[in-house]
MDTraj code that builds the backbone (N, CA, C; nanometers):
import mdtraj as md
import numpy as np

residues = "MET HIS PHE GLY SER ARG PRO TYR VAL CYS LYS ILE CYS GLY GLY ALA PHE ARG GLU SER GLY LYS LEU ASN ARG HIS MET VAL LEU HIS SER ASP GLU LYS PRO HIS ILE CYS ASP GLU CYS ALA LYS CYS PHE LYS THR LYS SER SER LEU LYS PHE HIS ARG LEU THR HIS THR GLY GLU LYS PRO PHE SER CYS ILE TYR CYS GLU LYS ARG PHE ASN ASN SER SER ASN LEU LYS LYS HIS MET VAL SER HIS SER ASP ASP LYS THR HIS MET CYS GLU GLN CYS GLY LYS LYS PHE LYS GLN LYS TRP ALA LEU THR VAL HIS ARG ARG SER HIS PHE PRO VAL ARG ASN TYR THR CYS GLU VAL CYS GLU ARG THR PHE ILE ASN TYR LYS ASP LEU LYS ARG HIS GLU SER ILE HIS LEU GLY LYS ILE ASN ILE ASN SER".split()
xyz = np.array([
    [6.1369, -12.6023, 13.8491],
    [6.1691, -12.6287, 13.9758],
    [6.0807, -12.5554, 14.0633],
    [6.0451, -12.6349, 14.1710],
    [5.9390, -12.5450, 14.2945],
    [6.0175, -12.4686, 14.3698],
    [5.9385, -12.3353, 14.4187],
    [5.9888, -12.2334, 14.5347],
    [6.0527, -12.3120, 14.6030],
    [6.1714, -12.2484, 14.6112],
    [6.2805, -12.2998, 14.7622],
    [6.3578, -12.3941, 14.7214],
    [6.3809, -12.4359, 14.6144],
    [6.4542, -12.5519, 14.5775],
    [6.5791, -12.5068, 14.5204],
    [6.6950, -12.5718, 14.6117],
    [6.8401, -12.5127, 14.5858],
    [6.9206, -12.6220, 14.5207],
    [6.8982, -12.6493, 14.3916],
    [7.0036, -12.7656, 14.3190],
    [7.1508, -12.7530, 14.2908],
    [7.1833, -12.6098, 14.2775],
    [7.3463, -12.5841, 14.2838],
    [7.4015, -12.5902, 14.4106],
    [7.4647, -12.6848, 14.4431],
    [7.5668, -12.7037, 14.5339],
    [7.6820, -12.6868, 14.5455],
    [7.7642, -12.5970, 14.6438],
    [7.9146, -12.5869, 14.6182],
    [7.9855, -12.7082, 14.6976],
    [8.0622, -12.7856, 14.6276],
    [8.1581, -12.8637, 14.6637],
    [8.2362, -12.8814, 14.7952],
    [8.2573, -12.7672, 14.7869],
    [8.3835, -12.7473, 14.9114],
    [8.3018, -12.7076, 15.0262],
    [8.1945, -12.6169, 15.0593],
    [8.1271, -12.6025, 15.1929],
    [7.9912, -12.6518, 15.1941],
    [7.9359, -12.6865, 15.0934],
    [7.8017, -12.7442, 15.0921],
    [7.6729, -12.6525, 15.0720],
    [7.7151, -12.5203, 15.0516],
    [7.6100, -12.4227, 15.0783],
    [7.5417, -12.4483, 14.9261],
    [7.3975, -12.4081, 14.9303],
    [7.3027, -12.4418, 14.7970],
    [7.2487, -12.2969, 14.7685],
    [7.2472, -12.3230, 14.6395],
    [7.1724, -12.1965, 14.5747],
    [7.0564, -12.2529, 14.4520],
    [6.9802, -12.1334, 14.4535],
    [6.8620, -12.1236, 14.3495],
    [6.8947, -12.1410, 14.1840],
    [7.0169, -12.0601, 14.1676],
    [7.0749, -12.0296, 14.0563],
    [7.2232, -12.0591, 14.0252],
    [7.2465, -12.1081, 13.9107],
    [7.3997, -12.1590, 13.8767],
    [7.4752, -12.0281, 13.8897],
    [7.4269, -11.9187, 13.8484],
    [7.5068, -11.8075, 13.8508],
    [7.5497, -11.7336, 13.9819],
    [7.4785, -11.7967, 14.0930],
    [7.4880, -11.7455, 14.2485],
    [7.6020, -11.8276, 14.2917],
    [7.6003, -11.9763, 14.2483],
    [7.6799, -12.0655, 14.2739],
    [7.8239, -12.0253, 14.2253],
    [7.8256, -11.9724, 14.1010],
    [7.9490, -11.9251, 14.0442],
    [8.0178, -11.8205, 14.1165],
    [7.9226, -11.7067, 14.1450],
    [7.9672, -11.5693, 14.2580],
    [8.0145, -11.6250, 14.3664],
    [7.9662, -11.7357, 14.4233],
    [7.9970, -11.8031, 14.5672],
    [8.1603, -11.8663, 14.5668],
    [8.1643, -11.9177, 14.4276],
    [8.2919, -12.0264, 14.4264],
    [8.4110, -11.8819, 14.4376],
    [8.3952, -11.7739, 14.4051],
    [8.4911, -11.6648, 14.4364],
    [8.5561, -11.6658, 14.5799],
    [8.4559, -11.7170, 14.6769],
    [8.5074, -11.7130, 14.8105],
    [8.6064, -11.8089, 14.8542],
    [8.6122, -11.8956, 14.7815],
    [8.6978, -12.0301, 14.8069],
    [8.8291, -11.9937, 14.7430],
    [8.8451, -11.9201, 14.6212],
    [8.9600, -11.8898, 14.5700],
    [9.0551, -11.7902, 14.6161],
    [9.1530, -11.7569, 14.5692],
    [9.2380, -11.6281, 14.5869],
    [9.2058, -11.5181, 14.5246],
    [9.1262, -11.5587, 14.4338],
    [9.0780, -11.4518, 14.3289],
    [9.0085, -11.3263, 14.4150],
    [9.0719, -11.1744, 14.3390],
    [9.0079, -11.0764, 14.4147],
    [8.9851, -10.9562, 14.2961],
    [8.8666, -11.0085, 14.2181],
    [8.8612, -10.9297, 14.0822],
    [8.8296, -10.7720, 14.1246],
    [8.7486, -10.7470, 14.2434],
    [8.7386, -10.5976, 14.2669],
    [8.8192, -10.5085, 14.3291],
    [8.8699, -10.4209, 14.2437],
    [8.9431, -10.3195, 14.2749],
    [8.9131, -10.1955, 14.3194],
    [8.9740, -10.1594, 14.4289],
    [8.9305, -10.0055, 14.4562],
    [8.9964, -9.8829, 14.3788],
    [8.9042, -9.7919, 14.3118],
    [8.9799, -9.6736, 14.2554],
    [9.0556, -9.5796, 14.3015],
    [9.0479, -9.5982, 14.4354],
    [9.1280, -9.4953, 14.5038],
    [9.2879, -9.5410, 14.5762],
    [9.2766, -9.6755, 14.5906],
    [9.4185, -9.7410, 14.6729],
    [9.4502, -9.8526, 14.5875],
    [9.3761, -9.9107, 14.5335],
    [9.4290, -10.0508, 14.4399],
    [9.3968, -10.1669, 14.5127],
    [9.3335, -10.1670, 14.6537],
    [9.3257, -10.3042, 14.7289],
    [9.2291, -10.3596, 14.6290],
    [9.2557, -10.4848, 14.6689],
    [9.1859, -10.5851, 14.5818],
    [9.0385, -10.6560, 14.6858],
    [8.9414, -10.6940, 14.6275],
    [8.8699, -10.7733, 14.7049],
    [8.7825, -10.8826, 14.6619],
    [8.7279, -11.0148, 14.7266],
    [8.6533, -11.1076, 14.6576],
    [8.5312, -11.0602, 14.6075],
    [8.4486, -10.9815, 14.6781],
    [8.3311, -10.9510, 14.6416],
    [8.3107, -10.7968, 14.6171],
    [8.1762, -10.7662, 14.5357],
    [8.1358, -10.6265, 14.5019],
    [8.1088, -10.5789, 14.6776],
    [8.0546, -10.6278, 14.7265],
    [7.9808, -10.5737, 14.8727],
    [8.0981, -10.5426, 14.9699],
    [8.2265, -10.6297, 14.9592],
    [8.3063, -10.5884, 15.0093],
    [8.4123, -10.4562, 14.9894],
    [8.4288, -10.4768, 14.8598],
    [8.4725, -10.3177, 14.7927],
    [8.3765, -10.2175, 14.8298],
    [8.2544, -10.2444, 14.8162],
    [8.1396, -10.1258, 14.8340],
    [8.1538, -10.0657, 14.9940],
    [8.1904, -10.1755, 15.1012],
    [8.1968, -10.0842, 15.2386],
    [8.3631, -10.0422, 15.2199],
    [8.4390, -10.1121, 15.1829],
    [8.5842, -10.0492, 15.1626],
    [8.5718, -9.9245, 15.1420],
    [8.5099, -9.8721, 15.0279],
    [8.5136, -9.7417, 14.9908],
    [8.4517, -9.6067, 15.0867],
    [8.3868, -9.6857, 15.1711],
    [8.3380, -9.6036, 15.2679],
    [8.4416, -9.5291, 15.3730],
    [8.5626, -9.6005, 15.3736],
    [8.6498, -9.5633, 15.4623],
    [8.7412, -9.4425, 15.3488],
    [8.7289, -9.4159, 15.2443],
    [8.7645, -9.3075, 15.1625],
    [8.6776, -9.2071, 15.1693],
    [8.5496, -9.2060, 15.1724],
    [8.4443, -9.1231, 15.1792],
    [8.4319, -9.0604, 15.3135],
    [8.4511, -9.1542, 15.4104],
    [8.4243, -9.1008, 15.5219],
    [8.2711, -9.1369, 15.5755],
    [8.1796, -9.1577, 15.4474],
    [8.0358, -9.1850, 15.5103],
    [8.0678, -9.2836, 15.6186],
    [7.9311, -9.2817, 15.6790],
    [7.8822, -9.3778, 15.7963],
    [7.7625, -9.4012, 15.7929],
    [7.7323, -9.5015, 15.7244],
    [7.5547, -9.5051, 15.6909],
    [7.4897, -9.5597, 15.8343],
    [7.5805, -9.6555, 15.8975],
    [7.5085, -9.7420, 16.0361],
    [7.5149, -9.6554, 16.1480],
    [7.3724, -9.6054, 16.2011],
    [7.3938, -9.5427, 16.3173],
    [7.3188, -9.6091, 16.4213],
    [7.3731, -9.6071, 16.5433],
    [7.2921, -9.6561, 16.6784],
    [7.1750, -9.5989, 16.6990],
    [7.0695, -9.6788, 16.7517],
    [6.9458, -9.6210, 16.8012],
    [6.9458, -9.5690, 16.9179],
    [7.0556, -9.5792, 17.0023],
    [7.0446, -9.5339, 17.1383],
    [7.1522, -9.3952, 17.1598],
    [7.2469, -9.3774, 17.0780],
    [7.3194, -9.2704, 17.0997],
    [7.3162, -9.1935, 16.9353],
    [7.4319, -9.1171, 16.9434],
    [7.4238, -9.0750, 16.8065],
    [7.5839, -9.1145, 16.7216],
    [7.6275, -9.2171, 16.7681],
    [7.7459, -9.2957, 16.6988],
    [7.6814, -9.3258, 16.6029],
    [7.7825, -9.3031, 16.4562],
    [7.7689, -9.3537, 16.3241],
    [7.8975, -9.4699, 16.3109],
    [7.8728, -9.5583, 16.2161],
    [7.9967, -9.6822, 16.1878],
    [7.9697, -9.6750, 16.0235],
    [8.1052, -9.7031, 15.9888],
    [8.0899, -9.7504, 15.8244],
    [8.0636, -9.8920, 15.7946],
    [8.0426, -9.9633, 15.8901],
    [7.9629, -10.1001, 15.8594],
    [7.9111, -10.1634, 15.9614],
    [7.8191, -10.2621, 15.9410],
    [7.7255, -10.3049, 16.0336],
    [7.8016, -10.3620, 16.1447],
    [7.8857, -10.4947, 16.1037],
    [7.9952, -10.5424, 16.2115],
    [8.0131, -10.4221, 16.3549],
    [8.0732, -10.3367, 16.2908],
    [8.0998, -10.2440, 16.4018],
    [8.0012, -10.1702, 16.4967],
    [7.8741, -10.1526, 16.3993],
    [7.7719, -10.1280, 16.4771],
    [7.7314, -10.2094, 16.5955],
    [7.7360, -10.3632, 16.5400],
    [7.6757, -10.4410, 16.6301],
    [7.7655, -10.4597, 16.7460],
    [7.8944, -10.4408, 16.7587],
    [7.9914, -10.4591, 16.8332],
    [7.9596, -10.3437, 16.9543],
    [7.9127, -10.2214, 16.8949],
    [7.9172, -10.1042, 16.9794],
    [7.7816, -10.1140, 17.0584],
    [7.6902, -10.1740, 16.9990],
    [7.5410, -10.2016, 17.0671],
    [7.5422, -10.2867, 17.1716],
    [7.6440, -10.3470, 17.2025],
    [7.6517, -10.4284, 17.3350],
    [7.6858, -10.3358, 17.4494],
    [7.7482, -10.2258, 17.4044],
    [7.7732, -10.1312, 17.5347],
    [7.6384, -10.0799, 17.5719],
    [7.5368, -10.0826, 17.5102],
    [7.4170, -10.0511, 17.5666],
    [7.3284, -10.1423, 17.6447],
    [7.3600, -10.2557, 17.6226],
    [7.3232, -10.3734, 17.6611],
    [7.3566, -10.4213, 17.8292],
    [7.2650, -10.4537, 17.9121],
    [7.3080, -10.4937, 18.0248],
    [7.3687, -10.6473, 18.0628],
    [7.3679, -10.7086, 17.9493],
    [7.3844, -10.8504, 17.9393],
    [7.5562, -10.8760, 17.9252],
    [7.6065, -10.9586, 18.0170],
    [7.7485, -10.9584, 18.0773],
    [7.7604, -11.1080, 18.0128],
    [7.7946, -11.1544, 17.9208],
    [7.7930, -11.2933, 17.8916],
    [7.9638, -11.3512, 17.8735],
    [8.0494, -11.2427, 17.8875],
    [8.1756, -11.3157, 17.9075],
    [8.2216, -11.2866, 18.0335],
    [8.2510, -11.4365, 18.0665],
    [8.3122, -11.4561, 18.2307],
    [8.4215, -11.5131, 18.2640],
    [8.5105, -11.4637, 18.3548],
    [8.6458, -11.4928, 18.3786],
    [8.6186, -11.6240, 18.4223],
    [8.7088, -11.7412, 18.4036],
    [8.7113, -11.8460, 18.4375],
    [8.7731, -11.8444, 18.5843],
    [8.8492, -11.7285, 18.6075],
    [8.9277, -11.7317, 18.7500],
    [8.8664, -11.7233, 18.8767],
    [8.7825, -11.5844, 18.8525],
    [8.7325, -11.5236, 18.9518],
    [8.5872, -11.4958, 18.9396],
    [8.5307, -11.5324, 18.8212],
    [8.3796, -11.5190, 18.7915],
    [8.3028, -11.3802, 18.7581],
    [8.4143, -11.2889, 18.7501],
    [8.3911, -11.1513, 18.7052],
    [8.3321, -11.1463, 18.5422],
    [8.2136, -11.0655, 18.5073],
    [8.1567, -11.0831, 18.3906],
    [8.1775, -10.9543, 18.3339],
    [8.1898, -10.9675, 18.1673],
    [8.2220, -10.8563, 18.1002],
    [8.1055, -10.8453, 17.9820],
    [8.0962, -10.7168, 17.9305],
    [7.9989, -10.7160, 17.8240],
    [8.0661, -10.7650, 17.7153],
    [8.2017, -10.7100, 17.6814],
    [8.2612, -10.7439, 17.5555],
    [8.3826, -10.8254, 17.6039],
    [8.4221, -10.9118, 17.4885],
    [8.5139, -11.0023, 17.5050],
    [8.6755, -10.9298, 17.5340],
    [8.6810, -10.8058, 17.4666],
    [8.8021, -10.7638, 17.4766],
    [8.8145, -10.7244, 17.6040],
    [8.6975, -10.7020, 17.6626],
    [8.7372, -10.6426, 17.8193],
    [8.7779, -10.7715, 17.8861],
    [8.6968, -10.8828, 17.8929],
    [8.7638, -10.9905, 17.9515],
    [8.9058, -11.0289, 17.9297],
    [8.9533, -11.0424, 17.8042],
    [9.0896, -11.0297, 17.7562],
    [9.1642, -10.9436, 17.8724],
    [9.1377, -10.8220, 17.8436],
    [9.2604, -10.7242, 17.9206],
    [9.2399, -10.7727, 18.0636],
    [9.1109, -10.8176, 18.1255],
    [9.1040, -10.8555, 18.2737],
    [9.1798, -10.9710, 18.2959],
    [9.1882, -11.0490, 18.2087],
    [9.2528, -11.1951, 18.2355],
    [9.4008, -11.1732, 18.2794],
    [9.4517, -11.0867, 18.2200],
    [9.5768, -11.0372, 18.2096],
    [9.6173, -11.0107, 18.3753],
    [9.5107, -10.9628, 18.4540],
    [9.5505, -10.9042, 18.5926],
    [9.5473, -11.0534, 18.6969],
    [9.5195, -11.1413, 18.6429],
    [9.5518, -11.2824, 18.7011],
    [9.6938, -11.3425, 18.7003],
    [9.7268, -11.3129, 18.5874],
    [9.8860, -11.3185, 18.5506],
    [9.9530, -11.2089, 18.4825],
    [9.9806, -11.1108, 18.5657],
    [10.0692, -11.0016, 18.5143],
    [10.1942, -11.0478, 18.4736],
    [10.1915, -11.0029, 18.3364],
    [10.3295, -11.0095, 18.2767],
    [10.3542, -10.8455, 18.2674],
    [10.5027, -10.8606, 18.3025],
    [10.5330, -10.6851, 18.2770],
    [10.6147, -10.7186, 18.1484],
    [10.5586, -10.6945, 18.0468],
    [10.6244, -10.6424, 17.9152],
    [10.6748, -10.5101, 17.9012],
    [10.6543, -10.4134, 17.9697],
    [10.6927, -10.2858, 17.9372],
    [10.7832, -10.2287, 18.0192],
    [10.9028, -10.1783, 17.9845],
    [11.0295, -10.1596, 18.0681],
    [11.0452, -10.0102, 18.0509],
    [11.0620, -9.9515, 18.1602],
    [11.1360, -9.8143, 18.1152],
    [11.2894, -9.8039, 18.1025],
    [11.3244, -9.7481, 17.9977],
    [11.4517, -9.7321, 17.9504],
    [11.5387, -9.6504, 18.0023],
    [11.5014, -9.5706, 18.0894],
    [11.5572, -9.4784, 18.1876],
    [11.6262, -9.5662, 18.3132],
    [11.5160, -9.6361, 18.3841],
    [11.5437, -9.6793, 18.5089],
    [11.4943, -9.8490, 18.5183],
    [11.4781, -9.8879, 18.4226],
    [11.4502, -10.0348, 18.3888],
    [11.3284, -10.0959, 18.4831],
    [11.2461, -9.9835, 18.5489],
    [11.1224, -10.0454, 18.6053],
    [11.0546, -10.1127, 18.4986],
    [10.9899, -10.2368, 18.5472],
    [10.8726, -10.2678, 18.4370],
    [10.7319, -10.2518, 18.4955],
    [10.6601, -10.2832, 18.3938],
    [10.5037, -10.2194, 18.3717],
    [10.4219, -10.3598, 18.3274],
    [10.2667, -10.3618, 18.3842],
    [10.2124, -10.4843, 18.3304],
    [10.1502, -10.3983, 18.1923],
    [10.1321, -10.2772, 18.1503],
    [10.0535, -10.2254, 18.0674],
    [10.1419, -10.0888, 18.0178],
    [10.0903, -10.0709, 17.8978],
    [10.1696, -9.9420, 17.8287],
    [10.1233, -9.8282, 17.8921],
    [10.0258, -9.7942, 17.9073],
    [9.9743, -9.6803, 17.9553],
    [10.0498, -9.6333, 18.1116],
    [10.0543, -9.7222, 18.1946],
    [10.1367, -9.7261, 18.3130],
    [10.2757, -9.6923, 18.3060],
    [10.3438, -9.7374, 18.2037],
    [10.4675, -9.7132, 18.1646],
    [10.4733, -9.5408, 18.0991],
    [10.3886, -9.5365, 18.0144],
    [10.3973, -9.3892, 17.9831],
    [10.3692, -9.2525, 18.0761],
    [10.2938, -9.3228, 18.2129],
    [10.2718, -9.2280, 18.3226],
    [10.3895, -9.2189, 18.3887],
    [10.4423, -9.3381, 18.3935],
    [10.5886, -9.3489, 18.4812],
    [10.6993, -9.2840, 18.3956],
    [10.6997, -9.2768, 18.2787],
    [10.8357, -9.2110, 18.1882],
    [10.7873, -9.0742, 18.2080],
    [10.6761, -9.0302, 18.2055],
    [10.6450, -8.8678, 18.2572],
    [10.7221, -8.7889, 18.3600],
    [10.7407, -8.9193, 18.4650],
    [10.8022, -8.8578, 18.5817],
    [10.9785, -8.8137, 18.5372],
    [11.0070, -8.8994, 18.4710],
    [11.1512, -8.8593, 18.4338],
    [11.1619, -8.7582, 18.3397],
    [11.0675, -8.7229, 18.2640],
    [11.0600, -8.5870, 18.1791],
    [11.0292, -8.4839, 18.2755],
    [11.0021, -8.4864, 18.3815],
    [10.9700, -8.3831, 18.4674],
    [10.8240, -8.3054, 18.4379],
    [10.7171, -8.4019, 18.3781],
    [10.5882, -8.3763, 18.3877],
    [10.5238, -8.3846, 18.4789],
    [10.5480, -8.4711, 18.5865],
    [10.4620, -8.4916, 18.6931],
    [10.5819, -8.4900, 18.8219],
    [10.4757, -8.4258, 18.9256],
    [10.6016, -8.4128, 19.0421],
    [10.5655, -8.5170, 19.1380],
    [10.6452, -8.6291, 19.1495],
    [10.6234, -8.7279, 19.2323],
    [10.6191, -8.6638, 19.3821],
    [10.6412, -8.5594, 19.4174],
    [10.6352, -8.5133, 19.5630],
    [10.4845, -8.4882, 19.6072],
    [10.3898, -8.4423, 19.4868],
    [10.2690, -8.3983, 19.5272],
    [10.1698, -8.4848, 19.5556],
])
top = md.Topology()
chain = top.add_chain()
for i, resn in enumerate(residues, 1):
    res = top.add_residue(resn, chain, resSeq=i)
    for name in ("N", "CA", "C"):
        top.add_atom(name, md.element.get_by_symbol(name[0]), res)
traj = md.Trajectory(xyz[None], top)
């Protein structure tokens, strides 16, 4: 077999591998089998690497660090999401008004402003609010934590 040849092909997704053992390990991803078990909490995982990263939640270890600030993360995907905050790129645009956002979640929150749904209701006076934070601020008035005359 010459270098770069991948004769072992997954019949489900088409992934190709150089060795049959790697194809066999790959096939676990297509099954319900989760042979890797956490010693701490007994949660099961399909791959050794998934278990390895899960274990970091028990140890508190955060091996992935941001090169711009001191924040650390227990996995690379969370670091990647964080790195967007250091970028000037605003790739997520609102279809309604054209406003752009760095992060997809910020666009999702913004979209609600165009179609405000008042899902949060004060149990004392039945006033409704668009978001939970505003409801909690309002409820503090009923609890006497905020003086509405000041």
